[in-house]
VOPAGU-2260 file (C-alpha; in pm, 1 decimal, decimal comma):
REM VOPAGU-2260
SITE   aa  ch    i         X         Y         Z
SITE  UNK   A    0   10437,2    8176,7   10945,4
SITE  UNK   A    1   10249,7    8089,3   10625,9
SITE  UNK   A    2    9926,5    7945,0   10761,4
SITE  UNK   A    3    9563,7    8040,0   10690,3
SITE  UNK   A    4    9432,6    8139,7   11033,3
SITE  UNK   A    5    9537,1    8311,3   11351,9
SITE  UNK   A    6    9445,3    8001,6   11553,2
SITE  UNK   A    7    9671,2    7779,8   11340,7
SITE  UNK   A    8    9954,2    8031,4   11376,1
SITE  UNK   A    9    9917,5    8028,1   11754,3
SITE  UNK   A   10    9914,0    7646,8   11760,8
SITE  UNK   A   11   10234,4    7631,6   11557,8
SITE  UNK   A   12   10404,2    7899,5   11768,7
SITE  UNK   A   13   10312,4    7714,7   12087,5
SITE  UNK   A   14   10447,5    7389,8   11942,6
SITE  UNK   A   15   10774,0    7562,9   11849,5
SITE  UNK   A   16   10804,9    7719,6   12194,4
SITE  UNK   A   17   11140,5    7881,2   12265,2
SITE  UNK   A   18   11301,6    7723,2   11957,5
SITE  UNK   A   19   11179,5    8024,3   11755,1
SITE  UNK   A   20   11178,7    8383,0   11879,2
SITE  UNK   A   21   11124,9    8579,9   11556,0
SITE  UNK   A   22   10821,6    8530,7   11330,3
SITE  UNK   A   23   10738,2    8654,6   10981,6
SITE  UNK   A   24   10366,7    8708,2   10925,5
SITE  UNK   A   25   10253,5    8798,7   10577,6
SITE  UNK   A   26    9967,8    8840,8   10335,7
SITE  UNK   A   27    9789,6    8511,3   10398,1
SITE  UNK   A   28    9741,1    8594,8   10764,7
SITE  UNK   A   29    9659,8    8956,7   10680,6
SITE  UNK   A   30    9363,1    8831,5   10479,3
SITE  UNK   A   31    9244,2    8616,8   10771,2
SITE  UNK   A   32    9117,6    8932,9   10940,3
SITE  UNK   A   33    9311,8    8862,2   11260,2
SITE  UNK   A   34    9653,6    8997,5   11167,0
SITE  UNK   A   35    9695,3    9253,3   11442,7
SITE  UNK   A   36    9545,9    9022,5   11703,2
SITE  UNK   A   37    9822,5    8776,1   11614,6
SITE  UNK   A   38   10086,4    9051,0   11615,7
SITE  UNK   A   39    9983,2    9155,6   11967,0
SITE  UNK   A   40    9970,0    8791,0   12080,6
SITE  UNK   A   41   10325,8    8735,2   11957,1
SITE  UNK   A   42   10457,1    9050,6   12122,2
SITE  UNK   A   43   10292,0    8958,3   12452,0
SITE  UNK   A   44   10500,3    8637,9   12445,0
SITE  UNK   A   45   10826,2    8826,5   12383,3
SITE  UNK   A   46   10845,3    8727,2   12017,4
SITE  UNK   A   47   10978,3    8961,9   11752,3
SITE  UNK   A   48   10758,7    9011,0   11446,7
SITE  UNK   A   49   10849,5    9074,8   11084,4
SITE  UNK   A   50   10550,0    9215,2   10892,4
SITE  UNK   A   51   10610,5    9081,2   10542,5
SITE  UNK   A   52   10347,0    9285,5   10361,1
SITE  UNK   A   53   10556,0    9405,1   10064,8
SITE  UNK   A   54   10388,3    9744,1   10046,3
SITE  UNK   A   55   10371,0    9847,7    9680,3
SITE  UNK   A   56   10155,7   10149,2    9595,2
SITE  UNK   A   57   10194,1   10519,3    9531,5
SITE  UNK   A   58   10443,1   10680,8    9772,3
SITE  UNK   A   59   10179,1   10865,9    9975,2
SITE  UNK   A   60    9985,8   10545,4   10040,8
SITE  UNK   A   61   10296,0   10345,2   10132,1
SITE  UNK   A   62   10415,6   10623,1   10361,8
SITE  UNK   A   63   10078,9   10630,5   10538,2
SITE  UNK   A   64   10072,5   10252,4   10574,6
SITE  UNK   A   65   10419,7   10246,3   10730,4
SITE  UNK   A   66   10328,6   10534,8   10959,9
SITE  UNK   A   67   10022,4   10340,0   11078,5
SITE  UNK   A   68   10238,0   10034,4   11149,5
SITE  UNK   A   69   10536,8   10202,0   11315,1
SITE  UNK   A   70   10396,9   10201,3   11669,4
SITE  UNK   A   71   10250,6    9849,4   11660,7
SITE  UNK   A   72   10568,6    9684,3   11790,1
SITE  UNK   A   73   10689,6    9511,2   11473,2
SITE  UNK   A   74   11064,0    9490,5   11407,5
SITE  UNK   A   75   11067,6    9471,4   11025,2
SITE  UNK   A   76   10835,2    9559,3   10738,1
SITE  UNK   A   77   10893,9    9493,5   10368,7
SITE  UNK   A   78   10847,2    9744,0   10087,3
SITE  UNK   A   79   10849,1    9675,7    9714,1
SITE  UNK   A   80   10890,0    9948,4    9455,2
SITE  UNK   A   81   11098,1   10229,7    9315,6
SITE  UNK   A   82   11306,9   10491,9    9491,7
SITE  UNK   A   83   11019,0   10727,9    9575,9
SITE  UNK   A   84   10816,1   10445,3    9731,3
SITE  UNK   A   85   11107,9   10334,4    9947,3
SITE  UNK   A   86   11185,2   10693,0   10046,7
SITE  UNK   A   87   10825,1   10739,5   10160,4
SITE  UNK   A   88   10849,7   10425,2   10371,7
SITE  UNK   A   89   11183,2   10526,2   10524,9
SITE  UNK   A   90   11058,6   10874,8   10608,6
SITE  UNK   A   91   10760,9   10738,0   10803,2
SITE  UNK   A   92   10909,5   10438,9   10986,5
SITE  UNK   A   93   10977,7   10605,6   11319,9
SITE  UNK   A   94   11256,1   10499,3   11554,0
SITE  UNK   A   95   11196,9   10127,7   11607,7
SITE  UNK   A   96   11050,4    9985,4   11286,0
SITE  UNK   A   97   11306,4    9886,6   11022,1
SITE  UNK   A   98   11220,1    9901,3   10651,5
SITE  UNK   A   99   11350,1    9623,4   10426,6
SITE  UNK   A  100   11345,0    9677,1   10052,2
SITE  UNK   A  101   11270,6    9374,7    9835,6
SITE  UNK   A  102   11537,5    9329,2    9568,0
SITE  UNK   A  103   11431,3    9029,5    9356,0
SITE  UNK   A  104   11190,2    8766,1    9485,8
SITE  UNK   A  105   11351,3    8424,8    9535,4
SITE  UNK   A  106   11076,3    8277,0    9315,7
SITE  UNK   A  107   11216,9    8464,8    9012,9
SITE  UNK   A  108   11501,6    8368,3    8780,7
SITE  UNK   A  109   11643,1    8524,7    8464,0
SITE  UNK   A  110   11354,9    8392,6    8253,8
SITE  UNK   A  111   11104,3    8558,2    8485,4
SITE  UNK   A  112   11293,9    8887,0    8465,0
SITE  UNK   A  113   11269,8    8866,3    8085,8
SITE  UNK   A  114   10892,7    8820,3    8121,0
SITE  UNK   A  115   10880,1    9131,9    8339,5
SITE  UNK   A  116   11077,8    9337,5    8087,8
SITE  UNK   A  117   11411,7    9352,4    8270,8
SITE  UNK   A  118   11704,5    9307,5    8033,2
SITE  UNK   A  119   11964,0    9215,7    8294,6
SITE  UNK   A  120   12091,1    8934,2    8512,8
SITE  UNK   A  121   11933,4    8869,9    8851,2
SITE  UNK   A  122   12253,2    8965,7    9033,2
SITE  UNK   A  123   12276,9    9300,1    8853,6
SITE  UNK   A  124   11917,1    9385,6    8941,1
SITE  UNK   A  125   11970,4    9288,4    9306,1
SITE  UNK   A  126   12269,2    9523,4    9329,6
SITE  UNK   A  127   12083,8    9805,2    9155,5
SITE  UNK   A  128   11786,3    9776,3    9388,6
SITE  UNK   A  129   12011,9    9747,6    9694,5
SITE  UNK   A  130   12175,9   10075,1    9592,8
SITE  UNK   A  131   11832,1   10236,4    9572,2
SITE  UNK   A  132   11742,7   10098,6    9915,4
SITE  UNK   A  133   12059,6   10239,3   10068,2
SITE  UNK   A  134   12015,2   10580,8    9908,6
SITE  UNK   A  135   11645,6   10588,7   10005,4
SITE  UNK   A  136   11711,5   10541,2   10375,6
SITE  UNK   A  137   11599,5   10179,4   10409,3
SITE  UNK   A  138   11752,7    9971,9   10686,4
SITE  UNK   A  139   11806,4    9658,2   10484,9
SITE  UNK   A  140   11716,1    9440,2   10190,5
SITE  UNK   A  141   11553,3    9108,6   10113,6
SITE  UNK   A  142   11781,8    8900,5    9893,7
SITE  UNK   A  143   11849,5    8539,1    9809,4
SITE  UNK   A  144   12159,4    8410,1    9981,6
SITE  UNK   A  145   12308,0    8352,5    9636,5
SITE  UNK   A  146   12358,4    8726,1    9585,8
SITE  UNK   A  147   12475,0    8812,8    9937,4
SITE  UNK   A  148   12853,2    8796,3    9869,8
SITE  UNK   A  149   12825,5    9061,3    9597,0
SITE  UNK   A  150   12588,9    9262,2    9814,8
SITE  UNK   A  151   12840,9    9265,9   10097,4
SITE  UNK   A  152   13112,0    9386,4    9860,3
SITE  UNK   A  153   12877,5    9657,7    9739,8
SITE  UNK   A  154   12713,6    9782,9   10061,5
SITE  UNK   A  155   12949,6    9633,6   10322,9
SITE  UNK   A  156   12760,2    9641,2   10655,6
SITE  UNK   A  157   12549,3    9946,5   10572,2
SITE  UNK   A  158   12235,2    9737,5   10516,6
SITE  UNK   A  159   12084,6    9440,6   10695,0
SITE  UNK   A  160   12049,9    9144,5   10460,8
SITE  UNK   A  161   11758,0    8907,6   10516,2
SITE  UNK   A  162   11753,6    8590,8   10306,0
SITE  UNK   A  163   11443,8    8381,3   10233,7
SITE  UNK   A  164   11444,4    8068,3   10020,1
SITE  UNK   A  165   11629,0    7854,0   10276,1
SITE  UNK   A  166   11626,5    7486,8   10180,1
SITE  UNK   A  167   11823,6    7168,3   10262,8
SITE  UNK   A  168   12019,4    7175,8    9933,7
SITE  UNK   A  169   12190,9    7476,6    9772,7
SITE  UNK   A  170   12019,3    7618,5    9464,5
SITE  UNK   A  171   11796,9    7316,2    9405,6
SITE  UNK   A  172   11457,4    7465,2    9317,0
SITE  UNK   A  173   11174,3    7342,1    9537,8
SITE  UNK   A  174   10812,9    7437,1    9471,6
SITE  UNK   A  175   10795,3    7800,9    9364,5
SITE  UNK   A  176   11139,1    7891,1    9504,1
SITE  UNK   A  177   11410,0    7909,0    9236,7
SITE  UNK   A  178   11709,6    8076,3    9404,3
SITE  UNK   A  179   11765,7    7887,9    9728,0
SITE  UNK   A  180   12053,6    7817,4    9967,5
SITE  UNK   A  181   12113,4    7617,1   10283,9
SITE  UNK   A  182   12132,8    7765,7   10632,0
SITE  UNK   A  183   12509,2    7721,0   10626,8
SITE  UNK   A  184   12559,6    7890,1   10290,3
SITE  UNK   A  185   12335,7    8183,1   10381,4
SITE  UNK   A  186   12545,0    8274,4   10684,9
SITE  UNK   A  187   12876,7    8192,2   10520,9
SITE  UNK   A  188   12779,1    8434,9   10245,0
SITE  UNK   A  189   12712,8    8709,8   10498,8
SITE  UNK   A  190   12339,7    8739,4   10562,1
SITE  UNK   A  191   12213,3    8876,8   10895,0
SITE  UNK   A  192   11883,4    8688,9   10916,2
SITE  UNK   A  193   11722,2    8399,5   10731,4
SITE  UNK   A  194   11354,4    8332,7   10665,6
SITE  UNK   A  195   11249,4    7969,0   10698,2
SITE  UNK   A  196   10887,9    7876,4   10638,2
SITE  UNK   A  197   10783,1    7551,0   10477,7
SITE  UNK   A  198   11083,4    7337,7   10585,8
SITE  UNK   A  199   10978,3    7397,4   10948,4
SITE  UNK   A  200   10601,2    7419,5   10904,6
SITE  UNK   A  201   10580,6    7099,1   10699,2
SITE  UNK   A  202   10831,0    6893,7   10900,0
SITE  UNK   A  203   10717,4    6584,3   11089,5
SITE  UNK   A  204   10839,2    6764,2   11401,3
SITE  UNK   A  205   10850,9    7141,0   11341,8
SITE  UNK   A  206   11025,6    7201,2   11673,9
SITE  UNK   A  207   11297,0    6944,3   11601,5
SITE  UNK   A  208   11355,6    7099,4   11259,4
SITE  UNK   A  209   11374,7    7449,9   11407,8
SITE  UNK   A  210   11620,2    7333,6   11673,7
SITE  UNK   A  211   11836,9    7164,1   11410,2
SITE  UNK   A  212   11846,7    7485,1   11208,4
SITE  UNK   A  213   11932,2    7687,5   11518,3
SITE  UNK   A  214   12222,2    7450,5   11583,7
SITE  UNK   A  215   12344,6    7502,9   11226,8
SITE  UNK   A  216   12326,3    7880,0   11273,9
SITE  UNK   A  217   12527,5    7861,6   11596,4
SITE  UNK   A  218   12796,9    7663,6   11416,9
SITE  UNK   A  219   12827,9    7945,0   11163,9
SITE  UNK   A  220   12809,2    8251,5   11387,3
SITE  UNK   A  221   12960,3    8109,6   11706,7
């Protein structure tokens, strides 16, 4: 749900109706000043909410932020950082909120990792960070669908895998997304959830696009 205002988010959710039951709301809506109003509005309509806030700060601050969020009704929250940051999040998440550790953003490729000072392949870094997430007590990871097969070999079913960067064509960069897969490939590779934003939001008929994607998911998972 990457839109600038709470009102626009509500309009889009109403247009999508029962074709979508799980919404990701992130930083753009946080800065609108109406984030928790929208969260409560979604929950009142029996929608699940994924708070994609990518908490990245000192462990004490991240732990406090997660603790403040844990009773708000959200299903997922994202955390970005090292082992101590993820441990702080996991220790403060309560019983219902699930913490997802970000591995490598789908907008990054090997060249971007070089710019950031990482001397390794994307896949190696994803596996390393997934190991940290597992050992830190996180419930899952955010990963491109491209790396999910290796992740499943590495962590089996111990972690939820949520894959953004879903596009109509496998690994054809679109906009700022560089490591992308189709709906079909994501689930064939073993992800648990996918994140679809712009392909639905920007479609001529967002509801028709969402329904088509739901049909593709059903074909994969039965």
